[in-house]
C-alpha positions in Angstrom: -66.9 120.7 61.7 -67.8 124.3 62.2 -65.4 127.2 62.3 -67.4 128.6 65.3 -66.3 125.6 67.4 -62.8 127.1 67.4 -61.3 123.7 66.8 -59.3 124.7 63.8 -58.4 127.8 61.9 -58.6 127.2 58.1 -57.5 130.0 55.8 -58.4 130.0 52.1 -55.7 131.8 50.1 -56.5 132.6 46.4 -53.7 133.9 44.3 -53.5 135.9 41.1 -54.7 134.4 37.8 -57.4 136.5 36.1 -60.4 134.4 35.0 -58.6 131.3 36.3 -59.3 132.5 39.8 -62.9 131.2 39.2 -61.4 127.8 40.0 -61.6 128.9 43.7 -65.4 128.4 43.4 -64.6 124.7 42.9 -62.3 124.6 45.9 -64.9 126.3 48.1 -67.6 123.9 46.8 -65.4 120.9 47.7 -64.8 122.2 51.3 -68.4 123.0 51.8 -69.4 119.5 50.7 -67.3 118.2 53.6 -68.8 120.6 56.1 -65.4 122.3 56.4 -65.8 126.1 56.9 -63.1 128.7 56.3 -62.0 130.9 59.2 -60.6 133.6 56.9 -60.1 134.5 53.2 -57.0 136.0 51.7 -56.9 137.2 48.1 -54.6 138.7 45.6 -55.4 140.3 42.2 -58.2 138.3 40.6 -58.2 136.1 43.6 -59.2 139.0 45.8 -62.6 139.1 44.0 -63.4 135.5 45.0 -61.9 135.8 48.5 -64.3 138.8 49.1 -67.3 136.9 47.8 -66.5 134.0 50.1 -65.9 136.2 53.1 -69.2 138.0 52.5 -71.1 134.7 52.4 -72.3 134.6 48.8 -73.4 131.2 47.7 -71.5 129.1 45.1 -74.3 129.7 42.7 -74.3 133.5 43.2 -70.5 133.6 42.8 -70.6 131.7 39.6 -73.3 133.9 38.1 -71.4 137.0 39.1 -68.2 135.6 37.4 -70.0 135.1 34.2 -71.1 138.7 34.2 -67.8 140.1 35.3 -65.2 138.6 32.9 -66.1 139.7 29.4 -63.9 140.5 26.4 -65.1 144.2 26.2 -63.0 145.0 29.3 -60.0 145.1 27.0 -61.5 147.4 24.4 -59.0 150.0 23.2 -55.9 148.1 24.4 -54.2 147.7 21.0 -54.8 151.3 19.9 -53.7 152.7 23.2 -50.6 150.5 23.2 -49.5 151.7 19.8 -50.1 155.3 20.8 -48.0 154.9 24.0 -45.1 153.1 22.2 -45.0 155.7 19.5 -45.0 158.6 22.0 -48.2 160.1 20.5 -50.1 159.5 23.7 -48.9 160.8 27.0 -48.3 157.9 29.5 -47.3 158.3 33.2 -47.2 156.0 36.2 -50.9 156.9 36.8 -52.0 155.8 33.3 -53.5 152.6 32.0 -54.0 151.3 28.5 -57.6 150.4 29.3 -60.5 152.5 30.5 -61.3 151.2 33.9 -64.9 152.5 33.8 -66.5 149.1 32.9 -64.6 147.0 35.4 -65.3 149.6 38.2 -69.0 149.6 37.4 -69.2 145.8 37.5 -67.3 145.5 40.7 -69.4 148.2 42.3 -72.5 146.3 41.2 -71.2 143.3 43.1 -69.8 144.9 46.2 -71.5 148.3 46.3 -70.5 150.0 49.5 -69.8 146.9 51.6 -66.9 147.2 54.0 -64.6 144.7 55.6 -66.5 145.0 58.8 -69.5 143.4 57.1 -67.8 140.1 56.2 -68.8 136.9 57.9 -65.1 135.8 58.2 -62.0 138.0 58.2 -60.9 139.2 54.8 -57.4 140.3 53.7 -56.6 141.7 50.2 -53.1 142.2 49.0 -52.0 145.1 46.7 -48.6 146.6 45.9 -47.3 150.2 46.5 -46.3 151.4 43.0 -43.5 153.6 44.2 -41.8 151.3 46.8 -42.8 147.9 45.5 -43.9 147.0 49.0 -46.8 144.6 49.5 -49.8 146.2 51.2 -52.4 144.2 53.1 -55.8 145.8 53.1 -58.4 144.8 55.8 -60.5 147.8 56.4 -62.6 150.3 54.5 -64.6 149.7 51.3 -64.0 146.2 49.8 -64.4 147.7 46.3 -61.4 150.0 46.8 -59.2 147.1 48.1 -60.1 144.9 45.1 -59.8 147.7 42.6 -56.2 148.3 43.9 -55.4 144.6 43.9 -56.4 144.0 40.3 -54.6 147.1 38.8 -52.5 145.2 36.3 -49.4 147.5 35.7 -49.8 149.6 32.7 -53.1 148.0 31.8 -55.5 149.2 34.4 -54.7 152.6 36.0 -53.4 152.4 39.6 -55.8 153.0 42.5 -55.1 155.7 45.1 -56.0 154.6 48.6 -54.9 156.1 51.9 -52.4 158.4 50.2 -50.7 155.5 48.4 -50.8 154.7 44.7 -51.5 150.9 44.6 -51.2 148.3 41.8 -51.7 144.6 41.3 -51.0 142.5 44.4 -49.3 139.9 42.1 -46.4 142.2 41.6 -45.3 141.7 45.2 -47.1 138.6 46.4 -48.9 136.4 43.8 -49.9 133.8 46.4 -50.1 135.5 49.8 -49.7 132.5 52.1 -47.6 134.6 54.5 -50.6 136.8 55.2 -52.7 133.8 56.3 -49.8 132.6 58.5 -49.4 136.0 60.2 -53.2 136.1 60.8 -53.1 132.8 62.6 -54.1 130.3 60.0 -52.9 126.8 61.1 -54.4 125.0 58.0 -54.0 126.9 54.8 -55.5 125.9 51.4 -53.5 127.8 48.9 -54.9 128.0 45.4 -52.4 129.4 42.9 -52.1 129.4 39.1 -49.1 129.1 36.9 -49.3 131.3 33.8 -49.0 129.6 30.4 -45.7 130.0 28.5 -45.2 129.8 24.7 -43.0 127.7 22.4 -43.3 130.2 19.5 -43.5 134.0 19.7 -44.1 136.2 16.6 -45.1 139.5 18.1 -43.9 142.0 20.6 -46.8 141.3 22.9 -46.3 137.5 22.8 -42.7 137.8 23.8 -43.6 140.3 26.6 -46.3 137.9 27.8 -44.0 135.0 27.7 -41.4 136.7 29.9 -44.1 137.9 32.2 -45.2 134.3 32.7 -41.7 133.1 33.4 -40.9 135.6 36.1 -44.4 135.4 37.7 -44.2 131.6 37.8 -40.8 131.7 39.4 -41.9 134.2 42.0 -44.9 132.0 42.8 -42.8 128.8 43.2 -40.1 130.5 45.2 -42.6 132.2 47.5 -44.5 129.0 48.2 -41.4 127.0 48.8 -40.0 129.5 51.3 -43.2 129.7 53.4 -43.7 125.9 53.3 -40.2 125.4 54.7 -40.0 128.3 57.1 -43.3 128.0 58.9 -45.1 125.4 60.9 -48.5 126.0 59.5 -50.0 123.2 57.3 -49.9 124.7 53.8 -51.8 122.7 51.2 -51.2 123.7 47.6 -54.1 123.4 45.3 -52.9 124.1 41.8 -55.5 123.4 39.1 -54.2 122.1 35.7 -56.0 122.9 32.5 -55.9 120.7 29.4 -56.9 123.5 27.0 -55.7 127.1 26.5 -57.7 129.7 28.4 -57.5 133.4 27.6 -57.7 136.1 30.2 -61.3 136.8 29.5 -62.7 133.4 28.2 -65.9 133.8 30.1 -67.5 130.8 28.3 -64.8 128.5 30.0 -65.7 129.5 33.5 -67.8 126.3 34.1 -64.8 124.2 33.0 -62.4 126.3 35.1 -64.6 125.7 38.2 -64.7 122.0 37.5 -60.9 121.8 37.3 -60.7 123.7 40.6 -63.1 121.3 42.2 -61.1 118.3 41.0 -57.8 119.8 42.2 -59.4 120.4 45.7 -60.9 117.0 45.9 -57.5 115.4 45.4 -56.4 117.1 48.7 -59.6 116.5 50.6 -58.4 113.3 52.4 -55.4 115.2 53.8 -57.6 118.2 54.8 -60.0 115.9 56.5 -57.2 114.3 58.5 -55.9 117.7 59.6 -59.2 119.1 60.7 -60.0 115.8 62.5 -56.6 116.0 64.4 -57.3 119.6 65.3 -60.8 118.6 66.7 -59.2 115.8 68.7 -56.7 118.2 70.2 -59.5 120.6 71.2 -61.3 117.8 72.9 -58.2 117.0 75.0 
């Protein structure tokens, strides 16, 4: 089953989720094991990093190695001190500010993607960001891949927004945490959609824990509502692949990436019989 046969158009959609997005490596591995090739990749926030790697043709092994080098705890250095300064009014904070110096993440992303452009991908790539001022979702599909990813991962108030094409862009998760609609609009008739529900808390003892809890609630509700709408309103075959995790995973628990990938693989393997049937039916229709 080869994408180039034109028999089916399978889109891989990878939603927001920070380090959890490494689970998409497991999904990709499962599909490759069946000889099922993606026709396009769509990514949002952390998922945009992996969608880009897949679209550029990096191997599973290369992608896993790059993940281990990307997600490290020092990316959050200075967060607590800067937060205190911003809340007290001691530090100036505007819509263009961030609580974290984006130098380290920019350097690492540039080390991976360098000056590669969308025109260099093996399959079409689409990256979702959000216009800070209007709240409108923005789909990026041309220019430097680094710029698109940097815009898509700009967590509000954490990483500074990214200016691109005269627009100030932030995290794609703000407008579209699982951009299934982009894959539909671009012609995907079989869509594997990997999304992540953020963990909620039963006890909260600090300002940040309460804020994170509410953030998880509204992001999870947006994710569920968005998926439900597109699943009902469109005729494309949308296959949700939602990994579950039996242990808590922090945003930058790099040591847990092998476990995260394994859970992604297991979640994808559960859906493989259905995906095989869909691709087989598509091939039969092409033969007719």
